[in-house]
PyMOL Python script that loads the backbone (N, CA, C, O; Angstrom):
from pymol import cmd

cmd.read_pdbstr("""\
ATOM      1  N   MET A   1       4.364 -14.011 -19.860  1.00  0.00           N
ATOM      2  CA  MET A   1       4.037 -13.722 -21.332  1.00  0.00           C
ATOM      3  C   MET A   1       4.257 -12.073 -21.413  1.00  0.00           C
ATOM      4  O   MET A   1       4.533 -11.536 -22.486  1.00  0.00           O
ATOM      5  N   ASP A   2       4.138 -11.471 -20.422  1.00  0.00           N
ATOM      6  CA  ASP A   2       4.224  -9.920 -20.521  1.00  0.00           C
ATOM      7  C   ASP A   2       5.836  -9.550 -20.744  1.00  0.00           C
ATOM      8  O   ASP A   2       6.183  -8.529 -21.338  1.00  0.00           O
ATOM      9  N   VAL A   3       6.633 -10.372 -20.272  1.00  0.00           N
ATOM     10  CA  VAL A   3       8.129 -10.113 -20.522  1.00  0.00           C
ATOM     11  C   VAL A   3       8.544 -10.142 -22.038  1.00  0.00           C
ATOM     12  O   VAL A   3       9.385  -9.420 -22.575  1.00  0.00           O
ATOM     13  N   LEU A   4       7.749 -11.165 -22.638  1.00  0.00           N
ATOM     14  CA  LEU A   4       7.949 -11.351 -24.083  1.00  0.00           C
ATOM     15  C   LEU A   4       6.929 -10.314 -24.916  1.00  0.00           C
ATOM     16  O   LEU A   4       7.158  -9.815 -26.018  1.00  0.00           O
ATOM     17  N   ALA A   5       5.951 -10.163 -24.231  1.00  0.00           N
ATOM     18  CA  ALA A   5       4.809  -9.379 -25.119  1.00  0.00           C
ATOM     19  C   ALA A   5       4.699  -7.821 -24.684  1.00  0.00           C
ATOM     20  O   ALA A   5       3.722  -7.149 -25.015  1.00  0.00           O
ATOM     21  N   THR A   6       5.720  -7.317 -23.954  1.00  0.00           N
ATOM     22  CA  THR A   6       5.616  -6.006 -23.621  1.00  0.00           C
ATOM     23  C   THR A   6       5.590  -4.980 -24.776  1.00  0.00           C
ATOM     24  O   THR A   6       6.564  -4.864 -25.520  1.00  0.00           O
ATOM     25  N   GLY A   7       4.474  -4.238 -24.924  1.00  0.00           N
ATOM     26  CA  GLY A   7       4.343  -3.349 -25.755  1.00  0.00           C
ATOM     27  C   GLY A   7       3.281  -3.777 -26.725  1.00  0.00           C
ATOM     28  O   GLY A   7       2.890  -3.002 -27.598  1.00  0.00           O
ATOM     29  N   VAL A   8       2.819  -4.952 -26.599  1.00  0.00           N
ATOM     30  CA  VAL A   8       1.738  -5.517 -27.617  1.00  0.00           C
ATOM     31  C   VAL A   8       0.234  -5.410 -26.852  1.00  0.00           C
ATOM     32  O   VAL A   8       0.190  -5.310 -25.626  1.00  0.00           O
ATOM     33  N   PRO A   9      -0.851  -5.434 -27.575  1.00  0.00           N
ATOM     34  CA  PRO A   9      -2.135  -5.303 -26.993  1.00  0.00           C
ATOM     35  C   PRO A   9      -2.279  -6.329 -26.020  1.00  0.00           C
ATOM     36  O   PRO A   9      -1.866  -7.470 -26.227  1.00  0.00           O
ATOM     37  N   SER A  10      -2.998  -5.887 -24.686  1.00  0.00           N
ATOM     38  CA  SER A  10      -3.077  -6.816 -23.783  1.00  0.00           C
ATOM     39  C   SER A  10      -3.951  -8.050 -23.975  1.00  0.00           C
ATOM     40  O   SER A  10      -5.049  -7.892 -24.508  1.00  0.00           O
ATOM     41  N   TRP A  11      -3.582  -9.205 -23.607  1.00  0.00           N
ATOM     42  CA  TRP A  11      -4.218 -10.566 -24.002  1.00  0.00           C
ATOM     43  C   TRP A  11      -5.181 -10.870 -22.710  1.00  0.00           C
ATOM     44  O   TRP A  11      -4.778 -10.550 -21.592  1.00  0.00           O
ATOM     45  N   PRO A  12      -6.335 -11.433 -22.864  1.00  0.00           N
ATOM     46  CA  PRO A  12      -7.070 -11.882 -24.133  1.00  0.00           C
ATOM     47  C   PRO A  12      -7.811 -10.881 -24.835  1.00  0.00           C
ATOM     48  O   PRO A  12      -8.314 -11.146 -25.927  1.00  0.00           O
ATOM     49  N   LEU A  13      -7.939  -9.583 -24.226  1.00  0.00           N
ATOM     50  CA  LEU A  13      -8.819  -8.620 -24.808  1.00  0.00           C
ATOM     51  C   LEU A  13      -7.876  -7.775 -25.785  1.00  0.00           C
ATOM     52  O   LEU A  13      -7.076  -7.038 -25.209  1.00  0.00           O
ATOM     53  N   ILE A  14      -7.860  -7.776 -26.943  1.00  0.00           N
ATOM     54  CA  ILE A  14      -7.469  -7.007 -27.797  1.00  0.00           C
ATOM     55  C   ILE A  14      -7.948  -5.686 -28.031  1.00  0.00           C
ATOM     56  O   ILE A  14      -8.910  -5.522 -28.781  1.00  0.00           O
ATOM     57  N   GLU A  15      -7.330  -4.635 -27.421  1.00  0.00           N
ATOM     58  CA  GLU A  15      -8.093  -3.300 -27.748  1.00  0.00           C
ATOM     59  C   GLU A  15      -7.047  -2.522 -28.423  1.00  0.00           C
ATOM     60  O   GLU A  15      -5.916  -3.000 -28.508  1.00  0.00           O
ATOM     61  N   PRO A  16      -7.367  -1.165 -28.995  1.00  0.00           N
ATOM     62  CA  PRO A  16      -6.588  -0.321 -29.522  1.00  0.00           C
ATOM     63  C   PRO A  16      -5.728   0.097 -28.305  1.00  0.00           C
ATOM     64  O   PRO A  16      -6.151   0.438 -27.201  1.00  0.00           O
ATOM     65  N   GLY A  17      -4.363   0.001 -28.737  1.00  0.00           N
ATOM     66  CA  GLY A  17      -3.445   0.677 -27.754  1.00  0.00           C
ATOM     67  C   GLY A  17      -2.491  -0.544 -27.351  1.00  0.00           C
ATOM     68  O   GLY A  17      -2.596  -1.675 -27.825  1.00  0.00           O
ATOM     69  N   PHE A  18      -1.502  -0.120 -26.359  1.00  0.00           N
ATOM     70  CA  PHE A  18      -0.455  -1.047 -26.070  1.00  0.00           C
ATOM     71  C   PHE A  18      -0.477  -1.044 -24.487  1.00  0.00           C
ATOM     72  O   PHE A  18      -0.846  -0.070 -23.831  1.00  0.00           O
ATOM     73  N   ASP A  19      -0.071  -2.157 -23.982  1.00  0.00           N
ATOM     74  CA  ASP A  19      -0.103  -2.248 -22.642  1.00  0.00           C
ATOM     75  C   ASP A  19       1.547  -2.116 -22.173  1.00  0.00           C
ATOM     76  O   ASP A  19       2.327  -3.067 -22.138  1.00  0.00           O
ATOM     77  N   LEU A  20       1.804  -1.002 -21.898  1.00  0.00           N
ATOM     78  CA  LEU A  20       3.362  -0.773 -21.475  1.00  0.00           C
ATOM     79  C   LEU A  20       3.663  -0.740 -20.102  1.00  0.00           C
ATOM     80  O   LEU A  20       4.768  -0.326 -19.751  1.00  0.00           O
ATOM     81  N   SER A  21       2.686  -1.188 -19.128  1.00  0.00           N
ATOM     82  CA  SER A  21       2.755  -1.196 -17.787  1.00  0.00           C
ATOM     83  C   SER A  21       3.861  -2.141 -17.315  1.00  0.00           C
ATOM     84  O   SER A  21       4.404  -1.777 -16.272  1.00  0.00           O
ATOM     85  N   PRO A  22       4.306  -3.265 -17.854  1.00  0.00           N
ATOM     86  CA  PRO A  22       5.433  -4.123 -17.370  1.00  0.00           C
ATOM     87  C   PRO A  22       6.645  -3.359 -17.510  1.00  0.00           C
ATOM     88  O   PRO A  22       7.474  -3.375 -16.601  1.00  0.00           O
ATOM     89  N   LEU A  23       6.846  -2.624 -18.665  1.00  0.00           N
ATOM     90  CA  LEU A  23       8.058  -1.940 -19.004  1.00  0.00           C
ATOM     91  C   LEU A  23       8.276  -0.806 -18.047  1.00  0.00           C
ATOM     92  O   LEU A  23       9.373  -0.581 -17.536  1.00  0.00           O
ATOM     93  N   PHE A  24       7.140  -0.062 -17.809  1.00  0.00           N
ATOM     94  CA  PHE A  24       7.270   0.911 -16.955  1.00  0.00           C
ATOM     95  C   PHE A  24       7.529   0.770 -15.397  1.00  0.00           C
ATOM     96  O   PHE A  24       8.125   1.619 -14.733  1.00  0.00           O
ATOM     97  N   LEU A  25       7.008  -0.400 -14.906  1.00  0.00           N
ATOM     98  CA  LEU A  25       7.162  -0.961 -13.548  1.00  0.00           C
ATOM     99  C   LEU A  25       8.634  -1.492 -13.508  1.00  0.00           C
ATOM    100  O   LEU A  25       9.338  -1.149 -12.558  1.00  0.00           O
ATOM    101  N   ILE A  26       9.061  -2.177 -14.326  1.00  0.00           N
ATOM    102  CA  ILE A  26      10.426  -2.625 -14.386  1.00  0.00           C
ATOM    103  C   ILE A  26      11.443  -1.437 -14.287  1.00  0.00           C
ATOM    104  O   ILE A  26      12.317  -1.456 -13.420  1.00  0.00           O
ATOM    105  N   ALA A  27      11.331  -0.426 -15.159  1.00  0.00           N
ATOM    106  CA  ALA A  27      12.023   0.739 -15.149  1.00  0.00           C
ATOM    107  C   ALA A  27      12.085   1.486 -13.778  1.00  0.00           C
ATOM    108  O   ALA A  27      13.060   2.038 -13.269  1.00  0.00           O
ATOM    109  N   ALA A  28      10.640   1.355 -13.241  1.00  0.00           N
ATOM    110  CA  ALA A  28      10.503   2.083 -11.779  1.00  0.00           C
ATOM    111  C   ALA A  28      11.355   1.327 -10.899  1.00  0.00           C
ATOM    112  O   ALA A  28      12.064   1.911 -10.079  1.00  0.00           O
ATOM    113  N   ALA A  29      11.340  -0.023 -11.011  1.00  0.00           N
ATOM    114  CA  ALA A  29      12.078  -0.857  -9.906  1.00  0.00           C
ATOM    115  C   ALA A  29      13.665  -0.747 -10.025  1.00  0.00           C
ATOM    116  O   ALA A  29      14.442  -0.865  -9.078  1.00  0.00           O
ATOM    117  N   PHE A  30      13.996  -0.511 -11.294  1.00  0.00           N
ATOM    118  CA  PHE A  30      15.415  -0.270 -11.503  1.00  0.00           C
ATOM    119  C   PHE A  30      15.911   1.053 -10.735  1.00  0.00           C
ATOM    120  O   PHE A  30      17.009   1.110 -10.180  1.00  0.00           O
ATOM    121  N   VAL A  31      15.076   2.006 -10.759  1.00  0.00           N
ATOM    122  CA  VAL A  31      15.383   3.402 -10.161  1.00  0.00           C
ATOM    123  C   VAL A  31      15.053   3.371  -8.614  1.00  0.00           C
ATOM    124  O   VAL A  31      15.810   3.899  -7.799  1.00  0.00           O
ATOM    125  N   VAL A  32      13.939   2.755  -8.267  1.00  0.00           N
ATOM    126  CA  VAL A  32      13.609   2.781  -6.734  1.00  0.00           C
ATOM    127  C   VAL A  32      14.589   1.993  -5.858  1.00  0.00           C
ATOM    128  O   VAL A  32      14.913   2.492  -4.780  1.00  0.00           O
ATOM    129  N   ALA A  33      15.109   0.760  -6.239  1.00  0.00           N
ATOM    130  CA  ALA A  33      15.787  -0.256  -5.810  1.00  0.00           C
ATOM    131  C   ALA A  33      17.057   0.348  -5.098  1.00  0.00           C
ATOM    132  O   ALA A  33      17.253   0.309  -3.883  1.00  0.00           O
ATOM    133  N   PRO A  34      17.856   0.887  -6.000  1.00  0.00           N
ATOM    134  CA  PRO A  34      19.095   1.486  -5.588  1.00  0.00           C
ATOM    135  C   PRO A  34      19.032   2.845  -4.744  1.00  0.00           C
ATOM    136  O   PRO A  34      19.843   3.090  -3.850  1.00  0.00           O
ATOM    137  N   LEU A  35      18.042   3.663  -5.095  1.00  0.00           N
ATOM    138  CA  LEU A  35      18.013   4.977  -4.473  1.00  0.00           C
ATOM    139  C   LEU A  35      17.256   4.603  -3.074  1.00  0.00           C
ATOM    140  O   LEU A  35      17.865   4.959  -2.065  1.00  0.00           O
ATOM    141  N   VAL A  36      16.184   4.027  -2.904  1.00  0.00           N
ATOM    142  CA  VAL A  36      15.441   3.965  -1.748  1.00  0.00           C
ATOM    143  C   VAL A  36      15.963   2.825  -0.952  1.00  0.00           C
ATOM    144  O   VAL A  36      16.320   3.001   0.213  1.00  0.00           O
ATOM    145  N   PHE A  37      16.021   1.683  -1.520  1.00  0.00           N
ATOM    146  CA  PHE A  37      16.367   0.510  -0.678  1.00  0.00           C
ATOM    147  C   PHE A  37      17.791   0.096  -0.588  1.00  0.00           C
ATOM    148  O   PHE A  37      18.173  -0.813   0.150  1.00  0.00           O
ATOM    149  N   ARG A  38      18.609   0.836  -1.409  1.00  0.00           N
ATOM    150  CA  ARG A  38      20.163   0.635  -1.342  1.00  0.00           C
ATOM    151  C   ARG A  38      20.515  -0.889  -1.730  1.00  0.00           C
ATOM    152  O   ARG A  38      21.318  -1.563  -1.085  1.00  0.00           O
ATOM    153  N   ILE A  39      19.880  -1.308  -2.762  1.00  0.00           N
ATOM    154  CA  ILE A  39      20.133  -2.475  -3.329  1.00  0.00           C
ATOM    155  C   ILE A  39      21.288  -2.248  -4.442  1.00  0.00           C
ATOM    156  O   ILE A  39      21.226  -1.438  -5.367  1.00  0.00           O
ATOM    157  N   ARG A  40      22.405  -3.178  -4.143  1.00  0.00           N
ATOM    158  CA  ARG A  40      23.265  -3.148  -5.368  1.00  0.00           C
ATOM    159  C   ARG A  40      22.748  -3.753  -6.645  1.00  0.00           C
ATOM    160  O   ARG A  40      22.157  -4.831  -6.584  1.00  0.00           O
ATOM    161  N   LEU A  41      22.923  -3.151  -7.783  1.00  0.00           N
ATOM    162  CA  LEU A  41      22.474  -3.614  -9.043  1.00  0.00           C
ATOM    163  C   LEU A  41      23.543  -4.556  -9.620  1.00  0.00           C
ATOM    164  O   LEU A  41      24.511  -4.098 -10.228  1.00  0.00           O
ATOM    165  N   THR A  42      23.364  -5.895  -9.425  1.00  0.00           N
ATOM    166  CA  THR A  42      24.104  -6.992 -10.074  1.00  0.00           C
ATOM    167  C   THR A  42      23.208  -7.675 -11.088  1.00  0.00           C
ATOM    168  O   THR A  42      22.037  -7.332 -11.253  1.00  0.00           O
ATOM    169  N   TRP A  43      23.726  -8.536 -11.681  1.00  0.00           N
ATOM    170  CA  TRP A  43      22.810  -9.265 -12.777  1.00  0.00           C
ATOM    171  C   TRP A  43      21.785 -10.033 -12.113  1.00  0.00           C
ATOM    172  O   TRP A  43      20.684 -10.145 -12.653  1.00  0.00           O
ATOM    173  N   TRP A  44      22.033 -10.590 -10.965  1.00  0.00           N
ATOM    174  CA  TRP A  44      20.811 -11.252 -10.131  1.00  0.00           C
ATOM    175  C   TRP A  44      19.925 -10.320  -9.556  1.00  0.00           C
ATOM    176  O   TRP A  44      18.724 -10.590  -9.567  1.00  0.00           O
ATOM    177  N   SER A  45      20.343  -9.205  -9.026  1.00  0.00           N
ATOM    178  CA  SER A  45      19.208  -8.310  -8.761  1.00  0.00           C
ATOM    179  C   SER A  45      18.399  -7.613  -9.893  1.00  0.00           C
ATOM    180  O   SER A  45      17.231  -7.273  -9.708  1.00  0.00           O
ATOM    181  N   LEU A  46      18.974  -7.434 -10.934  1.00  0.00           N
ATOM    182  CA  LEU A  46      18.459  -6.998 -12.257  1.00  0.00           C
ATOM    183  C   LEU A  46      17.370  -7.910 -12.680  1.00  0.00           C
ATOM    184  O   LEU A  46      16.263  -7.529 -13.060  1.00  0.00           O
ATOM    185  N   ALA A  47      17.813  -9.304 -12.576  1.00  0.00           N
ATOM    186  CA  ALA A  47      16.661 -10.220 -13.024  1.00  0.00           C
ATOM    187  C   ALA A  47      15.655 -10.255 -12.002  1.00  0.00           C
ATOM    188  O   ALA A  47      14.504 -10.353 -12.428  1.00  0.00           O
ATOM    189  N   ALA A  48      15.814 -10.196 -10.682  1.00  0.00           N
ATOM    190  CA  ALA A  48      14.826 -10.233  -9.750  1.00  0.00           C
ATOM    191  C   ALA A  48      14.006  -9.132  -9.701  1.00  0.00           C
ATOM    192  O   ALA A  48      12.862  -9.198  -9.251  1.00  0.00           O
ATOM    193  N   LEU A  49      14.551  -8.019 -10.175  1.00  0.00           N
ATOM    194  CA  LEU A  49      13.590  -6.558 -10.322  1.00  0.00           C
ATOM    195  C   LEU A  49      12.946  -6.695 -11.503  1.00  0.00           C
ATOM    196  O   LEU A  49      11.830  -6.175 -11.516  1.00  0.00           O
ATOM    197  N   ALA A  50      13.375  -7.354 -12.735  1.00  0.00           N
ATOM    198  CA  ALA A  50      12.623  -7.416 -13.815  1.00  0.00           C
ATOM    199  C   ALA A  50      11.423  -8.471 -13.674  1.00  0.00           C
ATOM    200  O   ALA A  50      10.332  -8.213 -14.182  1.00  0.00           O
ATOM    201  N   VAL A  51      11.615  -9.496 -13.072  1.00  0.00           N
ATOM    202  CA  VAL A  51      10.557 -10.442 -12.630  1.00  0.00           C
ATOM    203  C   VAL A  51       9.528  -9.845 -11.724  1.00  0.00           C
ATOM    204  O   VAL A  51       8.319  -9.966 -11.923  1.00  0.00           O
ATOM    205  N   GLY A  52      10.068  -9.183 -10.701  1.00  0.00           N
ATOM    206  CA  GLY A  52       9.059  -8.469  -9.723  1.00  0.00           C
ATOM    207  C   GLY A  52       8.245  -7.381 -10.375  1.00  0.00           C
ATOM    208  O   GLY A  52       7.033  -7.301 -10.176  1.00  0.00           O
ATOM    209  N   GLY A  53       8.919  -6.521 -11.172  1.00  0.00           N
ATOM    210  CA  GLY A  53       7.963  -5.488 -11.926  1.00  0.00           C
ATOM    211  C   GLY A  53       7.143  -6.135 -12.933  1.00  0.00           C
ATOM    212  O   GLY A  53       6.176  -5.510 -13.370  1.00  0.00           O
ATOM    213  N   THR A  54       7.373  -7.195 -13.322  1.00  0.00           N
ATOM    214  CA  THR A  54       6.306  -7.872 -14.350  1.00  0.00           C
ATOM    215  C   THR A  54       5.159  -8.517 -13.507  1.00  0.00           C
ATOM    216  O   THR A  54       3.972  -8.460 -13.830  1.00  0.00           O
ATOM    217  N   LEU A  55       5.650  -9.141 -12.379  1.00  0.00           N
ATOM    218  CA  LEU A  55       4.669  -9.646 -11.507  1.00  0.00           C
ATOM    219  C   LEU A  55       3.604  -8.401 -11.132  1.00  0.00           C
ATOM    220  O   LEU A  55       2.378  -8.468 -11.230  1.00  0.00           O
ATOM    221  N   ALA A  56       4.267  -7.429 -10.748  1.00  0.00           N
ATOM    222  CA  ALA A  56       3.387  -6.316 -10.114  1.00  0.00           C
ATOM    223  C   ALA A  56       2.591  -5.798 -11.245  1.00  0.00           C
ATOM    224  O   ALA A  56       1.453  -5.433 -10.951  1.00  0.00           O
ATOM    225  N   ALA A  57       2.962  -5.689 -12.502  1.00  0.00           N
ATOM    226  CA  ALA A  57       2.225  -5.300 -13.783  1.00  0.00           C
ATOM    227  C   ALA A  57       1.126  -6.278 -13.836  1.00  0.00           C
ATOM    228  O   ALA A  57       0.009  -5.836 -14.106  1.00  0.00           O
ATOM    229  N   TRP A  58       1.263  -7.490 -13.627  1.00  0.00           N
ATOM    230  CA  TRP A  58       0.106  -8.615 -13.663  1.00  0.00           C
ATOM    231  C   TRP A  58      -0.769  -8.482 -12.815  1.00  0.00           C
ATOM    232  O   TRP A  58      -1.918  -8.809 -13.111  1.00  0.00           O
ATOM    233  N   LEU A  59      -0.480  -7.977 -11.554  1.00  0.00           N
ATOM    234  CA  LEU A  59      -1.415  -7.686 -10.440  1.00  0.00           C
ATOM    235  C   LEU A  59      -2.244  -6.489 -10.660  1.00  0.00           C
ATOM    236  O   LEU A  59      -3.393  -6.433 -10.221  1.00  0.00           O
ATOM    237  N   ALA A  60      -1.662  -5.461 -11.372  1.00  0.00           N
ATOM    238  CA  ALA A  60      -2.231  -4.326 -11.487  1.00  0.00           C
ATOM    239  C   ALA A  60      -3.843  -4.501 -12.282  1.00  0.00           C
ATOM    240  O   ALA A  60      -4.746  -3.683 -12.107  1.00  0.00           O
ATOM    241  N   ASP A  61      -3.944  -5.509 -13.008  1.00  0.00           N
ATOM    242  CA  ASP A  61      -5.149  -5.645 -13.822  1.00  0.00           C
ATOM    243  C   ASP A  61      -6.424  -6.228 -12.688  1.00  0.00           C
ATOM    244  O   ASP A  61      -7.561  -5.756 -12.656  1.00  0.00           O
ATOM    245  N   PRO A  62      -6.046  -7.071 -12.022  1.00  0.00           N
ATOM    246  CA  PRO A  62      -7.080  -7.664 -11.149  1.00  0.00           C
ATOM    247  C   PRO A  62      -7.154  -6.927  -9.746  1.00  0.00           C
ATOM    248  O   PRO A  62      -8.150  -7.058  -9.035  1.00  0.00           O
ATOM    249  N   LEU A  63      -6.237  -6.268  -9.427  1.00  0.00           N
ATOM    250  CA  LEU A  63      -6.211  -5.598  -8.105  1.00  0.00           C
ATOM    251  C   LEU A  63      -6.409  -4.140  -8.167  1.00  0.00           C
ATOM    252  O   LEU A  63      -7.027  -3.491  -7.323  1.00  0.00           O
ATOM    253  N   GLY A  64      -5.741  -3.587  -9.410  1.00  0.00           N
ATOM    254  CA  GLY A  64      -5.680  -2.157  -9.346  1.00  0.00           C
ATOM    255  C   GLY A  64      -4.275  -1.776  -9.237  1.00  0.00           C
ATOM    256  O   GLY A  64      -3.450  -2.597  -8.834  1.00  0.00           O
ATOM    257  N   LEU A  65      -3.916  -0.490  -9.597  1.00  0.00           N
ATOM    258  CA  LEU A  65      -2.475   0.007  -9.810  1.00  0.00           C
ATOM    259  C   LEU A  65      -2.011   0.136  -8.251  1.00  0.00           C
ATOM    260  O   LEU A  65      -0.967  -0.435  -7.937  1.00  0.00           O
ATOM    261  N   LEU A  66      -2.664   0.786  -7.360  1.00  0.00           N
ATOM    262  CA  LEU A  66      -2.097   1.153  -5.925  1.00  0.00           C
ATOM    263  C   LEU A  66      -1.892  -0.035  -5.449  1.00  0.00           C
ATOM    264  O   LEU A  66      -0.710  -0.303  -5.233  1.00  0.00           O
ATOM    265  N   PRO A  67      -2.893  -1.073  -5.145  1.00  0.00           N
ATOM    266  CA  PRO A  67      -2.568  -2.242  -4.435  1.00  0.00           C
ATOM    267  C   PRO A  67      -1.464  -3.071  -5.180  1.00  0.00           C
ATOM    268  O   PRO A  67      -0.703  -3.734  -4.475  1.00  0.00           O
ATOM    269  N   ALA A  68      -1.319  -3.093  -6.444  1.00  0.00           N
ATOM    270  CA  ALA A  68      -0.154  -3.681  -6.979  1.00  0.00           C
ATOM    271  C   ALA A  68       1.167  -3.034  -6.664  1.00  0.00           C
ATOM    272  O   ALA A  68       2.151  -3.702  -6.348  1.00  0.00           O
ATOM    273  N   LEU A  69       1.173  -1.689  -6.757  1.00  0.00           N
ATOM    274  CA  LEU A  69       2.472  -1.052  -6.431  1.00  0.00           C
ATOM    275  C   LEU A  69       2.815  -1.291  -5.052  1.00  0.00           C
ATOM    276  O   LEU A  69       4.007  -1.438  -4.784  1.00  0.00           O
ATOM    277  N   ALA A  70       1.787  -1.363  -3.960  1.00  0.00           N
ATOM    278  CA  ALA A  70       1.991  -1.644  -2.627  1.00  0.00           C
ATOM    279  C   ALA A  70       2.650  -2.942  -2.358  1.00  0.00           C
ATOM    280  O   ALA A  70       3.591  -3.056  -1.573  1.00  0.00           O
ATOM    281  N   ALA A  71       2.081  -4.010  -3.094  1.00  0.00           N
ATOM    282  CA  ALA A  71       2.615  -5.394  -3.047  1.00  0.00           C
ATOM    283  C   ALA A  71       4.046  -5.414  -3.599  1.00  0.00           C
ATOM    284  O   ALA A  71       4.920  -6.043  -3.003  1.00  0.00           O
ATOM    285  N   GLY A  72       4.296  -4.741  -4.717  1.00  0.00           N
ATOM    286  CA  GLY A  72       5.670  -4.572  -5.156  1.00  0.00           C
ATOM    287  C   GLY A  72       6.722  -4.005  -4.439  1.00  0.00           C
ATOM    288  O   GLY A  72       7.890  -4.382  -4.524  1.00  0.00           O
ATOM    289  N   LEU A  73       6.269  -3.003  -3.656  1.00  0.00           N
ATOM    290  CA  LEU A  73       7.152  -2.373  -2.733  1.00  0.00           C
ATOM    291  C   LEU A  73       7.468  -2.956  -1.550  1.00  0.00           C
ATOM    292  O   LEU A  73       8.569  -2.814  -1.020  1.00  0.00           O
ATOM    293  N   LEU A  74       6.293  -3.812  -0.951  1.00  0.00           N
ATOM    294  CA  LEU A  74       6.413  -4.639   0.002  1.00  0.00           C
ATOM    295  C   LEU A  74       7.452  -5.803  -0.252  1.00  0.00           C
ATOM    296  O   LEU A  74       8.307  -6.060   0.596  1.00  0.00           O
ATOM    297  N   ALA A  75       7.362  -6.470  -1.390  1.00  0.00           N
ATOM    298  CA  ALA A  75       8.322  -7.509  -1.753  1.00  0.00           C
ATOM    299  C   ALA A  75       9.611  -6.982  -1.899  1.00  0.00           C
ATOM    300  O   ALA A  75      10.546  -7.661  -1.474  1.00  0.00           O
ATOM    301  N   LEU A  76       9.862  -5.761  -2.486  1.00  0.00           N
ATOM    302  CA  LEU A  76      11.110  -5.080  -2.729  1.00  0.00           C
ATOM    303  C   LEU A  76      11.852  -4.841  -1.356  1.00  0.00           C
ATOM    304  O   LEU A  76      13.021  -5.193  -1.201  1.00  0.00           O
ATOM    305  N   SER A  77      11.085  -4.202  -0.332  1.00  0.00           N
ATOM    306  CA  SER A  77      11.675  -4.080   0.941  1.00  0.00           C
ATOM    307  C   SER A  77      11.939  -5.254   1.638  1.00  0.00           C
ATOM    308  O   SER A  77      12.995  -5.255   2.270  1.00  0.00           O
ATOM    309  N   ALA A  78      11.174  -6.363   1.690  1.00  0.00           N
ATOM    310  CA  ALA A  78      11.519  -7.737   2.186  1.00  0.00           C
ATOM    311  C   ALA A  78      12.791  -8.218   1.510  1.00  0.00           C
ATOM    312  O   ALA A  78      13.749  -8.663   2.142  1.00  0.00           O
ATOM    313  N   GLY A  79      12.745  -8.100   0.143  1.00  0.00           N
ATOM    314  CA  GLY A  79      14.068  -8.671  -0.480  1.00  0.00           C
ATOM    315  C   GLY A  79      15.236  -7.904  -0.167  1.00  0.00           C
ATOM    316  O   GLY A  79      16.319  -8.483  -0.086  1.00  0.00           O
ATOM    317  N   ALA A  80      15.139  -6.568   0.033  1.00  0.00           N
ATOM    318  CA  ALA A  80      16.288  -5.788   0.405  1.00  0.00           C
ATOM    319  C   ALA A  80      16.649  -6.115   1.948  1.00  0.00           C
ATOM    320  O   ALA A  80      17.819  -6.303   2.283  1.00  0.00           O
ATOM    321  N   ALA A  81      15.792  -6.160   2.682  1.00  0.00           N
ATOM    322  CA  ALA A  81      16.209  -6.731   4.046  1.00  0.00           C
ATOM    323  C   ALA A  81      16.780  -7.984   4.184  1.00  0.00           C
ATOM    324  O   ALA A  81      17.686  -8.091   5.010  1.00  0.00           O
ATOM    325  N   TRP A  82      16.434  -8.966   3.539  1.00  0.00           N
ATOM    326  CA  TRP A  82      16.865 -10.282   3.370  1.00  0.00           C
ATOM    327  C   TRP A  82      18.288 -10.263   2.845  1.00  0.00           C
ATOM    328  O   TRP A  82      19.211 -10.933   3.307  1.00  0.00           O
ATOM    329  N   SER A  83      18.356  -9.432   1.845  1.00  0.00           N
ATOM    330  CA  SER A  83      19.718  -9.309   1.178  1.00  0.00           C
ATOM    331  C   SER A  83      20.678  -8.673   2.116  1.00  0.00           C
ATOM    332  O   SER A  83      21.783  -9.200   2.246  1.00  0.00           O
ATOM    333  N   ARG A  84      20.395  -7.645   2.758  1.00  0.00           N
ATOM    334  CA  ARG A  84      21.268  -6.999   3.649  1.00  0.00           C
ATOM    335  C   ARG A  84      21.645  -7.794   5.080  1.00  0.00           C
ATOM    336  O   ARG A  84      22.654  -7.582   5.752  1.00  0.00           O
ATOM    337  N   ARG A  85      20.667  -8.685   5.355  1.00  0.00           N
ATOM    338  CA  ARG A  85      20.669  -9.623   6.452  1.00  0.00           C
ATOM    339  C   ARG A  85      21.735 -10.667   6.048  1.00  0.00           C
ATOM    340  O   ARG A  85      22.647 -11.008   6.801  1.00  0.00           O
ATOM    341  N   ARG A  86      21.550 -11.142   4.813  1.00  0.00           N
ATOM    342  CA  ARG A  86      22.369 -12.163   4.364  1.00  0.00           C
ATOM    343  C   ARG A  86      24.048 -11.683   4.204  1.00  0.00           C
ATOM    344  O   ARG A  86      25.024 -12.400   4.426  1.00  0.00           O
ATOM    345  N   ARG A  87      24.046 -10.504   3.831  1.00  0.00           N
ATOM    346  CA  ARG A  87      25.326 -10.000   3.556  1.00  0.00           C
ATOM    347  C   ARG A  87      26.170  -9.770   4.905  1.00  0.00           C
ATOM    348  O   ARG A  87      27.379  -9.959   5.039  1.00  0.00           O
ATOM    349  N   THR A  88      25.313  -9.345   5.816  1.00  0.00           N
ATOM    350  CA  THR A  88      26.058  -9.151   7.157  1.00  0.00           C
ATOM    351  C   THR A  88      26.510 -10.590   7.762  1.00  0.00           C
ATOM    352  O   THR A  88      27.640 -10.669   8.244  1.00  0.00           O
ATOM    353  N   ARG A  89      25.745 -11.624   7.752  1.00  0.00           N
ATOM    354  CA  ARG A  89      25.991 -12.890   8.096  1.00  0.00           C
ATOM    355  C   ARG A  89      27.188 -13.434   7.494  1.00  0.00           C
ATOM    356  O   ARG A  89      27.919 -14.132   8.196  1.00  0.00           O
ATOM    357  N   ARG A  90      27.513 -13.185   6.172  1.00  0.00           N
ATOM    358  CA  ARG A  90      28.703 -13.673   5.613  1.00  0.00           C
ATOM    359  C   ARG A  90      29.932 -12.872   6.003  1.00  0.00           C
ATOM    360  O   ARG A  90      31.035 -13.386   5.817  1.00  0.00           O
ATOM    361  N   ARG A  91      29.845 -11.759   6.485  1.00  0.00           N
ATOM    362  CA  ARG A  91      31.059 -11.086   6.977  1.00  0.00           C
ATOM    363  C   ARG A  91      31.648 -11.469   8.138  1.00  0.00           C
ATOM    364  O   ARG A  91      32.663 -10.895   8.534  1.00  0.00           O
TER     365      ARG A  91
END
""", "prot")
cmd.dss("prot")
cmd.show_as("cartoon", "prot")
cmd.util.cbc("prot")
cmd.orient("prot")
């Protein structure tokens, strides 16, 4: 729901203000992935980064921001290693 509702008040608690964390975490994933993990930005990787950033933002509410970021970075590093390993096997 956050993908469609980015920028609207968080549900089910409607408070003044907007929840922009999914948008910020997706943007951070787009920056960190190619710079730190050397992931090529293709349409598939952009979609996976958008989903992963949204999931990390969903985890930030129940777990807190730092554990959610740690889980997101762990998933990003595992995905980068898997992608690199798959690319070397094809060659």
